[in-house]
Backbone bond lengths (Angstrom), bond angles and torsions (degrees), N, CA, C in turn:
res aa  C-N    CA-C-N  psi(-1)  N-CA   C-N-CA  omega(-1)  CA-C   N-CA-C  phi
1 M - - - 1.516 - - 1.508 106.47 -
2 G 1.354 118.08 134.38 1.419 124.16 178.64 1.473 113.08 -73.62
3 V 1.332 119.92 152.86 1.461 121.50 176.09 1.530 108.90 -107.61
4 I 1.299 115.94 128.13 1.499 122.51 -174.37 1.535 105.85 -100.79
5 L 1.234 118.80 117.27 1.519 123.91 174.40 1.521 109.23 -113.13
6 P 1.356 115.17 132.29 1.470 118.63 179.03 1.528 110.18 -74.99
7 I 1.364 115.00 138.32 1.396 119.17 176.83 1.595 105.67 -119.10
8 I 1.358 112.86 113.44 1.472 116.30 -174.80 1.534 107.14 -95.81
9 S 1.278 114.98 128.51 1.482 123.08 178.45 1.493 106.38 -141.98
10 E 1.323 113.11 169.48 1.444 120.36 172.66 1.573 108.06 -57.75
11 F 1.277 114.59 147.06 1.460 118.66 -175.57 1.522 107.58 -81.78
12 D 1.351 116.73 78.37 1.482 119.04 170.44 1.529 104.63 -156.08
13 A 1.329 112.27 154.71 1.468 119.34 -173.58 1.497 112.36 -59.69
14 K 1.352 119.34 -44.49 1.388 122.81 -174.98 1.553 110.34 -64.20
15 G 1.352 115.28 -39.98 1.508 118.44 179.87 1.519 108.88 -64.83
16 T 1.293 120.88 -45.54 1.426 124.89 -178.81 1.513 110.90 -62.12
17 Q 1.418 115.54 -49.93 1.445 117.39 -177.43 1.547 110.88 -60.28
18 R 1.310 115.86 -40.21 1.538 121.43 -177.17 1.519 105.74 -62.67
19 A 1.273 119.09 -44.38 1.494 121.38 179.08 1.552 111.53 -61.36
20 V 1.286 116.88 -44.76 1.428 120.40 178.49 1.489 113.72 -60.87
21 K 1.384 115.15 -45.54 1.431 120.13 176.71 1.569 112.34 -59.92
22 E 1.271 119.57 -45.57 1.414 124.79 177.61 1.574 111.01 -59.61
23 F 1.279 114.57 -40.45 1.438 122.27 -179.68 1.535 111.06 -66.53
24 Q 1.298 117.45 -40.37 1.467 123.00 -179.71 1.500 112.60 -66.90
25 K 1.289 120.27 -27.29 1.468 127.46 -176.37 1.557 111.07 -75.45
26 L 1.331 112.91 -24.78 1.511 118.32 -173.72 1.492 107.63 -73.75
27 E 1.353 117.96 150.64 1.371 126.18 -178.71 1.594 106.91 -115.87
28 G 1.305 115.29 133.08 1.483 117.03 174.25 1.540 111.47 92.53
29 A 1.346 112.70 145.98 1.456 119.92 179.97 1.512 110.38 -63.53
30 S 1.319 118.28 -39.67 1.464 121.54 -175.08 1.522 113.37 -62.19
31 A 1.404 112.62 -45.71 1.466 116.98 177.94 1.461 112.03 -63.64
32 K 1.353 118.38 -41.05 1.447 121.73 -179.37 1.492 112.39 -66.46
33 A 1.377 113.63 -37.68 1.470 114.84 179.19 1.491 110.98 -67.42
34 S 1.338 115.03 -41.24 1.479 120.06 179.63 1.532 112.35 -60.38
35 F 1.334 115.88 -38.27 1.413 122.23 179.23 1.540 110.00 -66.53
36 A 1.299 116.52 -44.55 1.437 121.86 -178.54 1.570 109.04 -63.32
37 M 1.310 114.85 -42.74 1.452 119.63 -177.78 1.541 112.56 -63.66
38 K 1.376 115.23 -35.23 1.416 118.65 178.79 1.508 111.42 -68.26
39 K 1.337 114.23 -37.07 1.448 118.51 -179.92 1.586 110.21 -67.24
40 A 1.282 112.47 -29.37 1.535 118.77 -178.47 1.499 109.78 -110.06
41 A 1.309 118.69 28.74 1.460 121.86 -167.01 1.561 112.82 -51.55
42 L 1.328 117.34 -56.31 1.407 120.34 -170.02 1.602 109.92 -66.82
43 P 1.363 116.67 -56.09 1.453 116.50 -177.14 1.596 111.76 -63.08
44 A 1.297 118.75 -35.53 1.436 123.21 -179.84 1.510 108.55 -65.09
45 A 1.309 118.26 -48.09 1.393 123.39 -174.79 1.593 108.87 -64.12
46 A 1.286 114.72 -37.57 1.481 118.53 -175.42 1.524 105.57 -74.14
47 A 1.277 120.35 -36.62 1.492 122.88 -179.26 1.522 109.49 -65.62
48 I 1.346 114.80 -47.90 1.441 120.63 -176.92 1.548 110.15 -60.96
49 A 1.337 112.24 -45.11 1.513 117.17 -178.82 1.480 110.32 -61.51
50 G 1.313 117.45 -43.69 1.465 122.00 179.51 1.525 112.03 -62.28
51 I 1.334 117.32 -44.65 1.453 119.70 178.21 1.471 110.98 -64.11
52 G 1.333 117.84 -42.84 1.470 120.00 -179.29 1.514 109.87 -63.24
53 F 1.278 120.72 -43.20 1.455 123.04 179.40 1.509 109.80 -58.95
54 A 1.377 115.14 -48.79 1.435 118.66 -177.22 1.575 113.36 -63.30
55 L 1.330 114.33 -37.80 1.463 118.87 178.32 1.559 111.87 -63.98
56 V 1.297 112.69 -45.74 1.477 118.62 -179.66 1.523 110.87 -60.32
57 G 1.332 116.60 -44.56 1.514 119.27 176.26 1.487 113.24 -62.94
58 A 1.255 115.00 -44.03 1.520 121.00 -179.33 1.446 109.30 -64.12
59 T 1.290 120.94 -44.86 1.471 124.55 -177.62 1.540 109.49 -64.78
60 K 1.303 118.15 -39.52 1.466 121.62 -178.60 1.498 108.43 -70.44
61 A 1.292 120.43 -36.54 1.460 126.23 -179.60 1.534 108.96 -66.83
62 A 1.348 114.86 -44.82 1.444 121.28 -178.20 1.529 111.55 -66.01
63 M 1.318 115.51 -38.62 1.495 120.40 178.51 1.471 111.18 -65.32
64 E 1.374 116.53 -44.13 1.462 119.47 178.66 1.499 113.56 -62.34
65 D 1.341 112.63 -39.29 1.473 121.33 -179.76 1.502 109.33 -61.48
66 E 1.389 114.97 -46.83 1.425 119.21 -177.63 1.543 111.96 -63.82
67 A 1.335 117.53 -38.67 1.423 121.29 -179.65 1.578 110.33 -65.33
68 E 1.345 115.51 -38.62 1.467 118.06 178.68 1.580 109.53 -66.97
69 Q 1.279 117.28 -41.07 1.454 121.82 175.62 1.539 111.62 -57.50
70 V 1.328 117.94 -44.14 1.473 121.68 178.61 1.475 110.95 -59.80
71 Q 1.379 117.40 -44.86 1.469 120.33 -175.78 1.554 110.98 -68.15
72 L 1.387 117.63 -36.16 1.426 117.65 176.98 1.565 112.12 -70.66
73 A 1.329 113.40 -40.57 1.469 118.58 177.88 1.574 109.84 -57.10
74 L 1.316 116.68 -41.15 1.458 122.87 179.63 1.496 110.60 -64.24
75 A 1.286 117.49 -44.29 1.462 121.99 177.98 1.498 111.33 -60.22
76 L 1.375 115.63 -46.64 1.445 119.07 179.36 1.475 114.48 -60.95
77 Q 1.300 117.34 -41.68 1.448 124.27 179.92 1.461 112.64 -70.78
78 N 1.316 116.44 -43.25 1.518 117.49 -178.99 1.555 111.56 -70.80
79 V 1.321 118.14 -35.20 1.485 115.92 -174.40 1.503 112.99 -92.01
80 T 1.340 118.19 -33.45 1.458 120.23 -174.64 1.574 111.73 -116.21
81 G 1.288 115.24 -12.39 1.476 115.23 -176.91 1.555 109.96 76.56
82 A 1.305 116.52 29.79 1.489 121.60 -174.52 1.506 110.32 -61.28
83 T 1.333 116.45 142.34 1.441 124.90 177.55 1.535 106.98 -82.71
84 D 1.361 114.90 168.91 1.448 118.94 176.22 1.541 111.58 -60.04
85 A 1.369 116.03 -36.92 1.457 119.57 179.29 1.509 110.28 -61.87
86 Q 1.381 118.55 -40.61 1.422 122.05 -177.02 1.570 110.34 -71.33
87 V 1.347 114.73 -36.05 1.450 118.03 177.73 1.569 107.14 -62.57
88 K 1.272 116.71 -46.32 1.517 120.86 -179.96 1.517 111.67 -61.84
89 S 1.326 115.14 -41.57 1.481 119.01 179.20 1.472 111.66 -63.66
90 T 1.364 116.63 -38.41 1.509 120.53 175.84 1.476 112.64 -63.70
91 E 1.363 116.22 -43.31 1.456 120.01 179.55 1.552 110.36 -63.17
92 D 1.327 118.48 -38.34 1.427 122.29 178.79 1.560 109.13 -67.25
93 M 1.332 116.84 -38.76 1.417 119.52 176.25 1.525 113.84 -63.12
94 I 1.325 113.47 -44.65 1.532 118.99 178.23 1.537 109.80 -61.66
95 S 1.302 116.59 -42.83 1.505 121.24 179.28 1.489 111.71 -57.55
96 K 1.409 117.60 -48.41 1.453 121.01 177.50 1.461 112.99 -63.77
97 M 1.300 114.37 -41.24 1.521 118.41 -177.84 1.488 109.49 -65.40
98 S 1.302 119.60 -41.22 1.444 123.09 178.81 1.515 110.51 -63.21
99 L 1.329 120.65 -45.90 1.413 121.45 179.01 1.549 114.50 -65.87
100 A 1.304 114.60 -29.44 1.473 120.46 -179.60 1.540 110.90 -80.02
101 S 1.284 116.06 -37.04 1.528 120.11 -173.29 1.482 113.88 -95.98
102 G 1.297 119.43 -24.16 1.409 124.15 -172.95 1.536 113.77 79.70
103 V 1.336 116.68 14.25 1.421 120.61 172.09 1.505 112.19 -98.41
104 A 1.328 114.33 128.01 1.465 119.14 -172.56 1.515 111.64 -61.80
105 D 1.351 112.64 145.06 1.519 118.32 177.34 1.575 111.65 -61.99
106 S 1.303 112.99 -24.79 1.539 115.88 176.00 1.532 112.67 -65.76
107 E 1.334 116.47 -21.19 1.441 121.57 178.27 1.549 108.09 -92.68
108 L 1.262 115.73 -41.45 1.502 123.71 -179.11 1.526 114.06 -59.45
109 R 1.348 115.43 -46.34 1.495 122.21 -177.42 1.449 113.68 -56.95
110 P 1.369 119.93 -56.82 1.454 118.68 179.85 1.580 112.22 -66.57
111 A 1.310 119.52 -29.70 1.457 120.31 173.59 1.500 112.84 -63.22
112 F 1.337 113.88 -43.35 1.471 118.27 -179.23 1.554 109.72 -70.64
113 A 1.331 116.82 -35.31 1.433 118.44 178.58 1.558 111.70 -63.76
114 A 1.325 113.51 -41.68 1.445 118.67 173.63 1.484 115.71 -59.04
115 L 1.341 115.53 -42.85 1.483 120.40 177.43 1.567 113.71 -68.34
116 V 1.328 114.26 -34.79 1.474 118.18 176.14 1.533 110.87 -62.47
117 R 1.363 115.75 -42.05 1.421 121.67 177.44 1.549 111.38 -61.10
118 G 1.318 111.71 -38.32 1.512 118.93 -174.60 1.573 109.09 -76.95
119 T 1.302 115.94 -42.41 1.514 118.08 -171.56 1.534 107.54 -91.36
120 K 1.295 120.39 -30.39 1.420 126.72 -173.84 1.522 111.63 68.70
121 D 1.315 116.72 20.62 1.411 122.44 -174.47 1.545 111.34 -144.37
122 I 1.292 119.71 129.97 1.501 119.29 -177.00 1.527 110.32 -69.17
123 T 1.331 117.97 -46.66 1.475 121.83 -178.71 1.569 111.45 -58.31
124 T 1.333 113.77 -47.80 1.444 116.22 178.63 1.480 115.12 -62.92
125 A 1.346 113.65 -41.49 1.485 120.27 174.52 1.450 114.72 -57.59
126 N 1.366 116.23 -39.46 1.454 124.93 177.70 1.578 109.13 -59.52
127 Q 1.274 117.71 -44.51 1.414 124.09 -176.31 1.572 105.87 -71.91
128 A 1.282 117.23 -40.16 1.449 121.38 -177.86 1.546 108.58 -65.44
129 L 1.357 115.90 -35.84 1.509 119.49 -175.55 1.561 107.81 -67.61
130 A 1.345 115.57 -39.24 1.493 120.55 178.11 1.503 108.30 -61.81
131 L 1.350 119.19 -44.91 1.431 125.36 176.07 1.541 109.18 -58.08
132 A 1.268 114.72 -48.39 1.487 121.30 -175.00 1.521 109.38 -57.68
133 Q 1.320 114.81 -44.99 1.529 119.29 -178.27 1.538 106.84 -63.28
134 D 1.337 120.20 -41.88 1.445 121.33 -179.83 1.533 111.98 -61.22
135 I 1.355 112.50 -45.17 1.516 118.00 -179.83 1.555 110.31 -63.99
136 S 1.370 114.22 -41.57 1.458 116.79 -179.78 1.503 112.33 -64.96
137 A 1.283 117.62 -42.76 1.505 122.18 179.20 1.511 110.27 -69.32
138 G 1.356 120.56 -34.60 1.458 122.53 -177.82 1.507 113.25 -82.40
139 S 1.297 116.46 -29.56 1.475 120.21 -174.67 1.512 113.46 -101.64
140 G 1.309 116.39 -19.23 1.461 120.14 -179.43 1.508 112.31 85.62
141 K 1.300 117.42 -1.35 1.475 122.47 176.60 1.565 109.89 -78.29
142 D 1.311 113.98 147.16 1.494 115.30 -178.43 1.524 110.87 -71.25
143 L 1.311 114.09 154.09 1.454 122.41 -174.15 1.533 112.86 -60.07
144 A 1.339 114.24 -38.51 1.512 118.32 179.34 1.527 110.45 -59.29
145 T 1.360 118.62 -46.19 1.428 123.33 -177.79 1.526 109.33 -62.87
146 V 1.263 117.22 -46.98 1.482 121.80 -177.69 1.565 111.52 -63.68
147 S 1.359 111.85 -47.17 1.496 115.03 -177.65 1.529 110.15 -63.18
148 D 1.365 117.23 -40.06 1.460 121.21 -179.99 1.525 109.10 -59.44
149 A 1.380 116.73 -43.06 1.421 120.37 -177.79 1.532 111.81 -65.45
150 L 1.321 115.38 -39.23 1.447 119.57 178.08 1.548 111.69 -67.32
151 A 1.318 114.21 -43.29 1.438 119.65 -178.73 1.564 110.53 -62.12
152 K 1.330 115.28 -40.67 1.479 117.28 179.41 1.556 110.73 -67.41
153 A 1.396 112.90 -33.75 1.528 116.99 179.28 1.490 110.35 -64.20
154 Y 1.332 118.10 -41.76 1.476 120.37 177.33 1.542 111.05 -64.25
155 G 1.374 114.23 -24.04 1.499 113.89 176.28 1.470 114.18 -90.40
156 G 1.402 115.85 6.36 1.516 117.81 174.08 1.500 114.19 109.65
157 N 1.332 116.90 -7.88 1.489 120.09 -178.50 1.511 109.33 -111.90
158 M 1.374 116.63 100.46 1.422 123.01 -175.08 1.571 114.56 -93.65
159 K 1.327 116.65 3.80 1.399 120.10 -179.41 1.540 115.02 -55.15
160 G 1.333 113.46 -38.96 1.492 117.51 -174.69 1.536 110.09 -67.76
161 L 1.383 119.20 -21.47 1.443 123.63 179.92 1.493 111.99 -69.65
162 Q 1.306 119.05 -24.52 1.474 121.93 -171.95 1.485 112.00 -64.41
163 A 1.369 116.64 -25.13 1.517 119.82 -177.44 1.530 107.78 -82.57
164 L 1.299 120.16 -10.02 1.473 120.40 -174.48 1.530 112.63 -84.26
165 S 1.294 117.89 -29.93 1.425 119.49 -179.80 1.577 109.45 -156.74
166 P 1.311 116.93 132.72 1.537 120.85 -177.27 1.530 113.75 -52.35
167 E 1.318 116.51 -37.95 1.461 120.34 -175.58 1.528 111.92 -73.92
168 I 1.355 116.57 -22.15 1.423 120.58 -178.80 1.529 112.61 -66.98
169 K 1.353 114.87 -36.23 1.462 119.88 -178.86 1.541 111.79 -62.56
170 A 1.244 117.17 -42.09 1.494 123.02 178.32 1.553 109.54 -66.76
171 M 1.241 117.77 -42.95 1.472 124.90 179.05 1.534 109.43 -59.20
172 I 1.337 115.80 -47.02 1.454 119.65 -176.19 1.515 110.66 -68.13
173 K 1.380 115.21 -38.61 1.435 119.40 177.11 1.508 111.66 -65.02
174 D 1.358 119.77 -29.16 1.467 119.74 -179.80 1.531 111.26 -89.58
175 G 1.352 113.62 5.77 1.518 115.96 174.25 1.512 114.36 87.29
176 A 1.360 118.03 27.66 1.503 119.90 180.00 1.522 106.17 -63.35
177 S 1.318 113.99 155.27 1.512 120.22 177.96 1.569 105.70 -84.43
178 L 1.327 110.84 165.22 1.563 118.67 177.56 1.470 108.98 -59.65
179 E 1.320 119.61 -42.98 1.421 124.33 179.61 1.505 112.97 -55.51
180 D 1.375 114.54 -47.81 1.446 122.09 -178.75 1.533 108.57 -62.97
181 V 1.292 117.51 -42.88 1.528 121.05 -177.86 1.496 108.47 -63.95
182 M 1.368 116.08 -45.36 1.479 120.23 -178.96 1.507 111.96 -61.55
183 N 1.242 114.55 -40.17 1.480 119.86 178.72 1.537 112.02 -63.80
184 V 1.263 117.46 -40.44 1.532 123.68 176.85 1.533 106.65 -65.52
185 L 1.258 117.60 -49.31 1.456 119.53 179.92 1.528 112.91 -58.84
186 G 1.370 114.56 -38.04 1.457 119.40 178.53 1.536 111.58 -65.49
187 G 1.414 114.88 -39.66 1.422 120.26 -179.70 1.498 112.57 -71.40
188 S 1.373 117.03 -29.95 1.434 119.92 -178.97 1.559 113.13 -78.75
189 F 1.326 114.55 -36.56 1.491 118.63 -171.18 1.514 112.79 -120.53
190 G 1.333 116.70 2.69 1.465 118.61 178.76 1.560 114.88 -55.27
191 G 1.300 116.21 130.21 1.493 122.04 179.56 1.481 114.51 84.48
192 A 1.311 118.31 -1.06 1.482 119.58 -179.50 1.527 113.68 -64.14
193 S 1.384 114.40 -37.06 1.481 114.88 179.36 1.511 112.20 -68.15
194 D 1.345 116.76 -38.75 1.502 117.47 179.23 1.472 111.90 -67.88
195 A 1.368 115.95 -36.16 1.460 118.77 177.92 1.494 114.45 -63.94
196 A 1.422 113.35 -38.80 1.457 117.63 178.88 1.555 111.48 -69.76
197 A 1.332 112.44 -34.35 1.541 113.08 179.71 1.529 112.41 -71.31
198 A 1.312 116.70 -18.19 1.465 119.55 -174.07 1.557 108.17 -89.08
199 T 1.352 118.35 -5.50 1.497 119.60 178.61 1.545 107.21 -78.54
200 A 1.389 113.51 172.59 1.415 119.35 176.10 1.549 111.42 -65.72
201 E 1.290 117.41 -35.54 1.399 124.69 177.50 1.507 109.68 -65.24
202 G 1.272 114.25 -44.94 1.489 122.10 178.04 1.522 111.33 -62.48
203 G 1.269 115.88 -39.20 1.463 120.82 -179.26 1.493 108.54 -64.79
204 M 1.347 121.28 -40.98 1.425 124.69 180.00 1.489 111.34 -65.54
205 K 1.342 113.27 -39.10 1.504 117.28 179.03 1.526 108.87 -66.15
206 R 1.308 118.12 -41.35 1.489 121.68 178.78 1.547 111.24 -62.34
207 L 1.345 115.85 -39.72 1.457 118.94 177.67 1.513 111.27 -68.36
208 G 1.338 116.53 -37.03 1.467 120.06 173.27 1.517 112.29 -57.98
209 I 1.347 114.53 -45.26 1.493 120.08 -178.36 1.534 107.86 -61.59
210 A 1.271 117.75 -44.16 1.449 122.02 -177.27 1.529 110.16 -61.92
211 L 1.339 117.24 -44.07 1.443 120.18 -179.89 1.509 111.58 -70.26
212 A 1.327 119.64 -31.82 1.451 123.49 177.03 1.475 108.42 -67.75
213 E 1.295 119.94 -40.53 1.481 125.47 -178.54 1.568 107.73 -64.98
214 T 1.313 114.56 -42.62 1.427 117.37 179.79 1.520 111.92 -63.30
215 K 1.332 117.87 -36.15 1.423 122.53 -177.68 1.520 108.02 -71.55
216 E 1.321 117.67 -39.47 1.453 120.57 177.78 1.542 111.41 -64.47
C-alpha cells in the first residue's frame, strides 16, 4: 500500500512542479518523508503534538480507571466472595449509574466498596449507594462522607448518620432501628439525585462523564 504525504506549497503551478521535481530526486523513504514534513512543517507539527497530548491523557485516564476497577473487584471478592460475573455486573451498574447521575465512577467505586464492607452484601450495598447519592445531592455533603456514615450504620454505629438530617439524631437517641432510620432518610432525600441530574448543571456533568468514558 502506498503512503500519501501532503506537500504544502504556494498555490501556483511553478511552486508545485518545483516541489515535485525536488521530491523525485530524493532517494529512500526517510529522505522523502523528511522533505514532505518540512513542506508541511507547521500543520504536521501541530497535528502530531495534538495527537500525542490526547493519547497521553487518554492512556493516563484508562490506567487510573483500571486501577480503580481492580480495587473494587478485590473488595467485592474479599468481603462477599463475588464471582467474576458479579464483579462485571457491578461495574456495569456503576457505569450506568454514573452516566445517569453525572457522578464520576471514580467517586462511585470507593463509595460502593465502603458500603459492601459495611453491609457484607452486594444487593444491599447497591440499594445503599442509590440512597447515598440521594442524600449527597439533597444535603450537599460529598458522597464519600455519606457512604461512610451509611456503611458504619450497617455495622452498628449510627452516630455518623446524625449529621445527615436533624430528625435522625432524635430518632437514634430514642433507639430507632436501622431500618426505621433508613426509611426516614429515603423519605427525606428520595429522588434528589434524579432531580439534580435533570438540571442544566446535571446535564453538563452527565455530558462530561460520557466524554470522559469515551476518552478512557
